[in-house]
C-alpha positions in Angstrom: 165.1 194.4 4.1 164.1 197.5 6.1 161.6 197.6 8.9 158.9 200.2 8.3 157.4 202.5 10.9 154.1 200.6 10.5 154.2 197.6 12.9 154.7 194.3 11.1 155.5 195.8 7.7 158.8 195.6 5.8 160.4 197.1 2.6 162.7 195.1 0.3 165.5 197.1 -1.4 166.3 196.0 -5.0 169.1 197.4 -7.1 169.6 195.6 -10.4 173.2 196.4 -11.6 173.1 199.4 -13.9 169.4 199.8 -13.1 168.6 197.2 -15.7 166.7 194.2 -14.6 166.1 191.3 -17.0 162.6 191.6 -18.5 161.8 188.0 -17.2 162.7 189.1 -13.7 160.6 192.3 -13.9 157.6 190.3 -15.3 157.9 187.7 -12.5 158.1 190.4 -9.9 155.1 192.1 -11.3 153.0 188.9 -11.2 154.1 188.3 -7.6 153.2 191.8 -6.5 149.7 191.5 -7.9 149.1 188.7 -5.4 150.1 191.0 -2.5 147.5 193.4 -1.2 148.7 197.0 -0.8 152.3 196.6 -2.0 153.9 199.2 -4.2 157.2 199.6 -6.0 158.9 203.0 -5.6 161.9 204.1 -7.7 164.8 206.2 -6.4 167.1 208.5 -8.4 170.0 206.1 -8.0 168.3 203.2 -9.9 167.2 201.5 -6.6 163.7 200.2 -6.2 161.9 199.9 -2.9 159.1 197.3 -2.7 157.0 198.4 0.3 154.2 197.3 2.6 155.1 193.6 3.0 154.6 191.2 5.8 157.6 189.1 6.8 156.5 186.1 4.7 155.8 188.4 1.7 159.2 190.0 2.1 160.8 186.6 1.9 159.0 185.9 -1.4 160.0 189.3 -2.8 163.6 188.7 -1.8 163.7 185.5 -3.7 162.2 187.2 -6.8 164.8 190.0 -6.7 167.9 187.9 -5.9 169.5 189.3 -9.1 170.6 192.4 -7.3 173.7 194.4 -6.2 175.6 192.6 -3.5 178.0 195.4 -2.5 178.0 199.1 -2.3 180.1 199.4 -5.4 177.6 197.2 -7.4 174.9 199.8 -6.6 176.8 202.3 -8.8 174.8 204.5 -11.2 175.0 204.6 -15.0 173.0 206.3 -17.6 171.7 204.0 -20.4 174.7 204.9 -22.6 175.5 205.0 -26.3 174.3 201.5 -27.1 170.8 202.9 -26.9 171.0 206.7 -26.5 171.5 208.7 -29.7 173.3 211.5 -27.8 175.6 209.4 -25.7 179.3 209.5 -26.6 180.3 206.4 -24.7 178.7 203.1 -23.7 178.5 203.8 -20.0 176.6 200.6 -19.2 179.3 198.5 -20.8 181.9 200.3 -18.7 180.0 199.7 -15.5 179.6 196.0 -16.3 183.4 195.8 -17.0 184.2 197.5 -13.8 181.9 195.3 -11.7 183.4 192.2 -13.3 187.0 193.4 -12.7 186.3 194.3 -9.1 184.7 191.0 -8.4 187.5 189.0 -10.0 190.0 191.1 -8.0 188.1 190.1 -4.8 187.9 193.7 -3.6 186.0 193.6 -0.3 182.7 195.4 0.2 183.2 198.9 1.5 186.6 199.4 -0.1 185.0 201.2 -3.1 182.1 203.7 -3.1 179.1 203.9 -5.3 180.3 205.6 -8.5 178.3 207.5 -11.1 178.9 207.2 -14.9 177.5 209.5 -17.6 178.1 208.7 -21.3 178.2 212.4 -22.2 177.9 215.9 -20.7 174.1 215.6 -20.5 174.8 214.1 -17.0 172.1 211.5 -16.9 174.3 209.4 -14.7 174.8 212.4 -12.4 178.6 212.1 -12.4 179.1 215.4 -10.7 177.5 214.3 -7.4 179.4 211.0 -7.0 182.4 210.6 -4.7 183.8 209.2 -8.0 182.2 210.1 -11.3 183.0 209.6 -14.9 181.8 211.6 -18.0 182.2 210.1 -21.4 184.2 211.6 -24.2 187.4 210.9 -26.2 191.1 211.6 -26.0 193.6 211.9 -28.9 196.8 209.9 -28.3 199.4 209.8 -31.1 196.9 211.2 -33.5 194.4 208.4 -32.7 191.0 209.3 -31.1 190.3 206.8 -28.3 187.3 206.3 -26.0 187.9 208.0 -22.7 186.1 209.4 -19.6 186.8 212.5 -17.6 187.2 211.7 -13.9 185.4 213.7 -11.2 185.9 213.3 -7.5 184.4 214.4 -4.2 180.9 215.2 -5.3 178.0 214.9 -2.9 174.2 214.9 -2.9 173.8 214.6 0.8 171.4 217.2 2.1 173.4 220.1 3.7 176.6 218.8 2.1 175.7 219.3 -1.6 178.7 220.0 -3.9 179.7 219.4 -7.5 182.7 217.1 -7.9 186.1 218.4 -9.0 187.2 217.4 -12.6 190.7 216.1 -12.2 191.7 214.5 -15.6 191.0 212.0 -18.3 191.3 208.2 -18.2 191.1 205.9 -21.3 188.0 203.7 -21.0 190.2 200.6 -21.1 192.2 201.9 -18.0 189.2 202.5 -15.7 188.6 198.9 -14.4 192.3 198.6 -13.5 192.2 202.1 -11.9 189.3 201.1 -9.7 190.9 197.8 -8.7 194.1 199.6 -7.8 192.1 202.0 -5.7 190.1 199.2 -4.0 193.3 197.4 -3.1 194.9 200.5 -1.7 191.8 201.1 0.5 191.5 197.4 1.6 195.2 197.2 2.4 194.9 200.2 4.7 192.4 198.3 6.9 189.9 201.2 6.5 186.7 201.5 4.6 186.6 203.9 1.7 185.0 206.9 3.5 187.6 206.7 6.3 190.5 206.2 3.9 189.4 209.1 1.7 188.9 211.5 4.6 192.5 210.7 5.7 193.9 210.7 2.1 192.0 213.5 0.2 194.6 213.4 -2.6 194.7 209.6 -2.7 192.3 209.1 -5.6 194.2 211.7 -7.7 197.5 210.0 -6.9 196.3 206.5 -8.0 194.6 208.0 -11.2 197.9 209.8 -12.1 
């Protein structure tokens, strides 16, 4: 919950994993919002929704209605809709994100040890993989004459105003390797006693080393 500049009003931040709320949740939220005078739902480019102009009591109701939400920074990661729906997509980026969230949760990686990542299923870049600290772009890689699902890894992108830069493409990981890669990275960061941003600033080659 954020306090607005208007006295007594609050905003609830809602980030369904992958930007995909269940239809039942969205319908229930819509019905609740119709009972609240002056509230609005605003969408951000990273698949976050902001429900604004709420009193404290109304914010509590909206929090309850949006409890299916990201609980960590990593769970706010961005993914395009992926090949299960998109006719252009090479890879199912949503399935990869779900697999990564599941693996990181099971590995008990603490919040702050991994950044928000960006996943695009193809070069169209709907998941904005170039501007993530860690980004993945869907493709394929031939190993022993067999074509396998893979993602190109990008690092150190940024969309912060005044610090904008495209990420560096550093190599290719098989899709099946990516959850383990992120868990290894998360463990390396948490074992250092630092959060991800501090660790990466002190170890600018660290992501490359673990990916290698």
